[in-house]
N, C-alpha and C positions, 0 to 999 in steps of 0.2 A: 776249641776253635772260636775265634773272635767274631763279634757280630758283624764287623765290616767285611770279613771274608764271606760270611753267609749271605750278606746283602749283595755283594759284588758278584757272587756266583750266579745269581738270578738275572743279572743284567747282561745284555749283549755287549761284546767288546766293540769299541769305537772303530769304525772302518778306517783303515789307513789312507792317508791322502796320496793319490797317484803322484808319481815323480814329476810328470809333465805339468800337472796342476800346481804343485808346489813351486816349481821353477817359474811358472807364469806369475804366480802370486808374488814371488820374490822380486822379479823384474818390475812388476807393476808397482810394488811398494817403493822400490828404489827410485823409479821415475817420478812417482807422486811426491816423494820426499824432496827430491831435487827441485821439482816444479814449485812446491810450496816454499822451499827455502829461498828460491830466486825472488819471489814476490814479497816474502816477508822482509828480505833485505832491502828490496826496493821501497817498501812502505816505511822502513826505518830511515832511509836516505831522504825520502820526501818529507817526513816529519822533521828531520834535522834541518832540511832546507827551509821549510816553512817557518820554523821557530827562529832560525838565524836571520831570515829576512825581516820578520816582524819585530824582533827584539833588538838585534844588533845591526840591522841594515846591511848585512853581509850575505852574499850568495855564493854557494858552492860552484855555480856555473856548470853543473854537470848532471843534475837530477833528470832533466829531460832527455839527455843523451843516454843515461843508464836505463831510463824507462823504455826507450826504443830498443835497446839491446835485450832487455828483459822480455818485452813482447815478442821479439823475433825468436829468441831461444825458447821461451815458454810455449809458443805455438807449435814448434817442432816436437817438443816433448808431449804436448797435448795430442798430437796426431797418433802417437803410439798408444797413449792411454785410452783414447777413444776407440782405437782398433781392438785392443785387448778387452775392453768393456762392451764391445759391440754397440757403440754409441754413435757411429757414423750414420748419417741420415740415408735411408733407402725408401724409395717409393714402393710400397707393398700393398697397394689397393687390391690387386688381383692375385697376389702371391699365394694366399691360402686357398684360392679356388682352383689352382693348378694341380695336376697329378703329382705324386711324390717324386717321380723321376724328373719332371719338369722343374719342380722346386729345387731339387738337388743340382740340376744344371745351372739354374739361375744363381744359386748360392755360390757354386764354384766359379761361375763367370764373374760375379761381383768381386770376389776376393782376388782373383787373378788379375782383373783389370786394375784394382786398387794397388796391387803389388807392382804391376807394370808402371803405373803412374808414379809410385813412390821411387822406383828405380830410376825413372826418367828424371825426376826432380833432383835426385841425388847426383846424377850424372851432370846435369846442368850446373848444379852448385859446385861441382869440381872445377869447372871452367872459371867460375867466379873466384874461387880460392886461388887458382893458378894465376889469374890476372892480378889479384891483390899482391901475391908474392912477387910477381914480376915487376910491378910498378912501385912496390913499397907504399901502397896507398894509406893515407891517414884521414881521420874524420875532420870535416870542416867545422870544428868546434874549438872552444878555448883550450880544451885538453889535448887536442890533436892526437887522439888515440890511434895507434896503429890498428887498422881495420882487421888485420889477420887475427887478432886476439878474439874479438866477439864473433867474427865470422867462423873461426875454427870451432867454437862451441855450437854455433848455429848449424854448421855443417855436420858435426857429430850427431846432433839431434835428427837431422834428415837421414843420415846413414842408418841410425838405429831404427828409425821408422821403416826404411826400405828393407832392412834385414828382418824385422819382425813381420812385415807384410809378406815377404818372400817365404818365410817359414810357414806362415799360415797358408799361403797358396800351395806350397809343396804338400802340406798335410791334406788340404782339400782335394788336390789332384790325386793323391794316393787313395783317399777314400772313394773318389769317383771311379778310378780304375779298378779297384777291388770290389766295386758295386756295394759298398756299405752306405746305402742311401740314407737310412735312418740316422746313422751317426753323423753323416755330412749335414743333413738338415738340422739336427739337434745342435751342432756346434757352430753353424754358420748362417742360420736363418735370421731374418730381421727380428729385432727385439719387439715383442708385442706390447700393447698397452697394458695388459695384465702383468707382464714381467716388470715393466717400468713402475707400475703402481705398487707391486710387491716390494721392489727395491726401495722405493720411497718410504713405505710403511716400516720396513725393517730398519732403515736408517733413522726414522723418527723414533722407533722404539729404543734403538741403541742410544740416541741422544738423551731421551728421557731417563733411561736407566743411569746414565752417567751423571745427569743433573741431580737425580734423587740420591745417588751415592755421595755426591759432593755436599748436599744439604744435610745428609744424615750425620 
């Protein structure tokens, strides 16, 4: 029998990642990649615009337009990322002082109202898309971009946020109905200062390990 088998026999097997957590992480990674890609592309365009103006005295005449589109689309993606990371701001001065049942109700109420708001915004955005298609609107810029192109991506980001929020609200409602108060409070409570500090320290340690590996 090899030494590796003897060593591994004494170690506990790694706990499998729940399917729901794995799907959440996958969606979060995809959205974060798209978010980063948008602003990386914008940074490249701005760099090219700056160099062309300074060196060749030529302007692309569209960097500011692309910047507006990037901010609009990036913000809708950030809504979903903030929701999945529990980074939306909540006033929690008295939250920890309430009984567990009251905390569960407040946590449920917060996600339900957020889902309702997200659905309302997506519904209003549908009217914007409809008007754009009806009138064939274009941007008042040198490129005269058909607005349906950037608005379609912007609208998709709002719909994704609404769907994610609705999924969270349905889960919170199910936990509330089944009286799984502790699970509801664990999954939907406001992020505490200790949790934020731990995340920052973990991120710092990860960056330091990457830097040390690159220098080695």
